[in-house]
C-alpha positions in Angstrom: 94.1 77.4 107.1 93.1 75.5 110.2 91.0 76.6 113.1 92.6 75.5 116.2 90.8 76.7 120.3 93.6 77.5 122.4 93.3 78.0 125.9 95.0 80.8 127.6 94.5 81.7 131.3 91.5 79.0 131.7 89.6 81.1 128.7 89.1 79.5 124.9 89.9 81.4 122.0 89.9 80.1 117.9 92.8 81.3 115.8 94.2 80.3 112.7 96.8 78.3 111.7 98.7 76.9 108.2 97.5 73.7 107.5 99.6 71.2 109.5 100.5 73.8 112.4 98.3 72.5 114.3 100.2 70.5 116.8 102.7 73.6 116.8 100.2 76.1 117.5 99.2 73.7 120.7 102.4 73.5 122.0 103.3 77.4 121.9 100.0 77.9 123.7 101.0 75.7 126.5 103.7 77.4 127.3 102.3 80.9 127.1 99.9 79.5 129.3 102.3 78.2 131.6 103.9 81.8 131.4 100.6 83.0 132.5 99.9 80.7 135.0 103.6 81.5 136.7 102.4 85.1 136.8 98.8 84.2 138.8 101.2 81.9 141.1 103.6 84.7 141.6 100.7 87.0 142.9 100.8 88.7 139.5 97.2 90.3 138.3 95.5 92.0 135.7 93.5 92.0 132.5 93.3 88.7 130.2 95.4 91.5 128.0 98.0 92.5 130.8 98.9 89.1 131.4 99.6 88.0 128.6 101.5 91.0 127.7 103.8 90.8 131.4 103.9 86.7 129.4 104.6 87.9 125.9 107.6 89.6 127.9 109.1 87.0 129.6 109.0 84.7 126.7 111.0 87.5 125.0 113.3 88.0 127.9 113.9 84.1 127.2 114.9 84.2 123.3 117.1 87.1 124.0 118.9 85.2 126.4 119.1 82.3 124.2 120.3 84.3 121.3 122.7 86.2 123.2 124.2 82.7 124.2 124.1 81.9 120.8 126.4 84.9 119.7 128.6 84.0 122.8 129.3 80.3 121.5 129.9 82.2 118.0 132.4 84.5 119.5 134.3 80.9 121.2 134.0 79.2 117.8 130.8 77.2 118.3 127.7 77.0 116.0 127.2 80.6 114.4 123.4 81.6 115.4 121.0 82.5 112.3 121.3 85.8 111.0 120.6 88.6 113.6 118.1 90.6 111.4 116.3 87.3 110.6 115.6 87.0 114.3 114.9 90.0 115.2 112.3 90.2 112.6 111.0 86.8 114.2 110.5 88.4 117.6 108.4 91.3 115.8 106.1 89.3 114.0 105.8 87.1 117.1 105.5 89.9 119.1 102.8 91.4 116.8 100.7 88.2 116.6 100.8 88.5 120.6 99.1 92.0 120.4 96.7 90.8 117.7 95.7 88.1 120.1 95.3 90.1 123.4 93.5 92.6 121.4 91.3 89.9 120.1 90.8 88.3 124.2 90.7 91.8 125.7 87.3 92.1 123.0 86.1 88.9 123.8 85.9 89.2 127.8 
């Protein structure tokens, strides 16, 4: 298990990931941090936990939009998306992980 230090909203956070997944974790953290930066630039304020929750909602909204688009493509004879049940389970796993990170951030600051 590897340990990676990511930066969210200007604050360092050490998280664990599977060996070999460090690069992916940096990419994911950069995306989340970018969403937080957009919120802050738009005048949204609040605790780190609040901003992280808002960013996770934006990211989940993007994901759901893409899942709906994929469903539309399937209806038109396009490439079928992965099993919806599997996608929903993965979104729930990611949501749980975001909540865990928000709690860790809240405790750290």
